[in-house]
N, C-alpha and C positions, 0 to 999 in steps of 0.2 A: 838941538838934535840929540836923540836918545842914543846912548852907547850900547855896545853889544851886551854889556852886563846888566842893562836896565831890565828889570822884570816885566816892565810894560811892553817891551819889544818882543813880538812873536814872529818867528820865521814862517814863510808861506808853506803850507802843507805840500808834501810831495805828491804828485799825481801819477798813479801807476797806469801804464798803458793798458787799454782794454784788450788789445790783440796780443795776448801772451802766446808763447809757443804752443801751449796746450790747447788754447782756443782755436788757433789757426789749424792745428791737426784735426780737431773735431769738426770744424767747418768744412774742411776738404773732404773728410769722410762722408759728411752729410750730403755734399754736392754730388759725390760719386754714387751714393745710394739712390739719390733722386734720379740721376741720369740712367742708372740701370733699370729702375722701376718704370721709366718712361718708354723703354724699348718693348712695346707690346704690339705695335703694328706699323706698317710702312705704307706710304702712298703707292698706288698702283696706276700704271699708265694704260692698262688694258683690262678693265673689268666693266661690264656694261651696267648701265642703269636702265630704268624703264623707258627713258625718252631719248637715248642716244646710242649710236653704233658702238659695238664692243671695242673697236680699235681706236677710238678717238676720245675716250673719257679720261679725265684726270680727277684725282680725289681731293676733297676738302675736309675729310673726316679728321678729328683730333688724333694725334699720333699715340695717345695713351689709352685709347678706348679698347676694352675687351668685352665682347658680347657673347655670352655662352647660353643665351636663351634659346628655347626651341623655336623653330619657324612656326608661323601661324598655321594651325590646323594640320600639321604634318603634310606638307606640300607634296602632291603627287606629280612626278615628272611625266610629261607626255610621252607616248610611245615613239613619237618622232625624235625627241631628244635622246631617248634611250637607244634608238636605232641609228643615231648619227655616227658615221664612220670617222674614227679618229686615228691619228698616227703617233706612234711613240718616237722617242729620240733615236731608237734603234731601227726605225723604219718599219716596224710592225704595224698592222692594222687591227683595231679593236673597236668594240662598241660596249656601252654600258650593259646592254641587253645580253652580252656574252656571259655576264655574271648574274643571270636572273635568279639563281639559287644561292647567291652569296650576299653578304652584307658588304657594302662598299664604303670606304672613306676616300673622298676626293679632296686632296690638299692643294690649294692654289698658292704658289710660292715663287720666289725669284732668287737668283744667286747673290744679289747685292743686298738682300733684306735681312737685317740682323735677327729679328724675331723668328724669321723662317729658319735660319741656321740653328737657332736654339731649339726650335720645335722638331726638326727632322730626326734627331736621335730618338726622341720619344715615339715618333711614328714608326721608326725602324723596330723599336722594342715591341710596339703593338702588333706590327705586321708579323714578327717572329712568334709572338705569344699566341695570337689568335688565328693564324693562317690555317692550322689544322682543323679549326672549328668552323671555317667557312668565311673568314674575313679576307677581303682584297683591298689593299691600299694602292691608290693611284696618285702620283704626283702630277700636278698640272702646271707646266711652264709655258707662259704665253710668249708669242713671237715678239710682240712690242716691248714687253718688260725686259727681254734679253736682246733687244735691238736687232731682232731677226737673225741672230747668230747662235745656232744651237751648240757651237763648240764649247762655249763657256759652261753651259748646263751639263754637257756630256762630261767635261773634265771634272766638274764639281761632283757629279754623281759617282764617277769612278773613284775619285779621291776619298769620298766619304763612305764608299762601299754600300750605297743605297740598294737594297735588294728588290724593291718593288719597281714597277714600270712607271716611267715618266712620259706623260702625254705632251707632245709638242703642239700647242693649240694656238690658233689664230683668233680666238674669241668665240669659236663655234660652240664650245661647251661652257666656257667660263661665263659668257654672257647670259645664257638661259638659267644657269644655276643661281647666279647672283640675283637675277630678276625674279626668280621663283620665290625667293625668301625676302624680296624687297630690301636687298642688302646695299652696301656701299662699296665703292671701288678702293678697297684697301687690301693689303696682304700682310700676313697669311690669312687665308680663310679655309675652313674645312667643312665638309658636308658629310654627314653620316646618312647613308641611303640604305633603306631596308630591302629585304629580299623581293618585295613586291613593288619596288621603285618609288618609295616615298622618302623625301628628305625628313628624317625624324629628329635631327639635331644639326644646328648651324653654329659654327664658331668663327668669330671675327677677332683677329689679333691672337696673341699668345701670352698666357700667364703661367709661369713655371709652377706656381703654387696651386693652381686650380684647373687649368685646361686638361692636363693628362688624366687626372682623376675623373673629371666630368666626361671626357671622351670615352674612357674605358667603361664608365657606367652606361653611356649611350650604346656602345658596341655590345655590351653584355645584354642589354634589353632587346636590341635588334636581333641578336643571335638567338635569343630565347623567345622571339616573337612577342615581346612585351611592349614593343614600341608603337603599336596601333592606337589610333585615337579612339 
């Protein structure tokens, strides 16, 4: 048996743990960043597809998809859709055709949708910035997404000091808008509508780094009548 002083005897090398405190911290930071980046869209319970009623559709779209592409051929909304009577959370009646000389941004959202909450402050900024130039922002809260209870939406809008009108929709407007752009049942979704009633830009989901800039660009073009095909 070799003694401890025998030069041929070698002790086993010590093995350092891979999970050092520094690596653990870096890993946790990475996971947190991935989680934040994934918050781009939520599933919606009430957005119509081409083949199903607006109040019965559920979404299968990936939760991290953000689509800022223009709708095909700048979709023109029918006069019927533009003349459809809608009701706001405050009980007012309105139609899209009431704003025939305005550029409209319709934002489909829900109180429980994280990306929607991130996007609304940007919409407030745009509303305040472009209102004097002819922009109208309309929020679209659907009855099914809010479990047919407008109280939550009213409380949220009041708490956040949302200055623009919120439509309380049963799918009457949300359905045709999503169908027009061949969209999917996810929220948030936003539609930039020109003065002559065409959807000139469609946004699905929300990216803090790209959506506000692209939406402002679309609004500027529509206000300057550059959004025509």
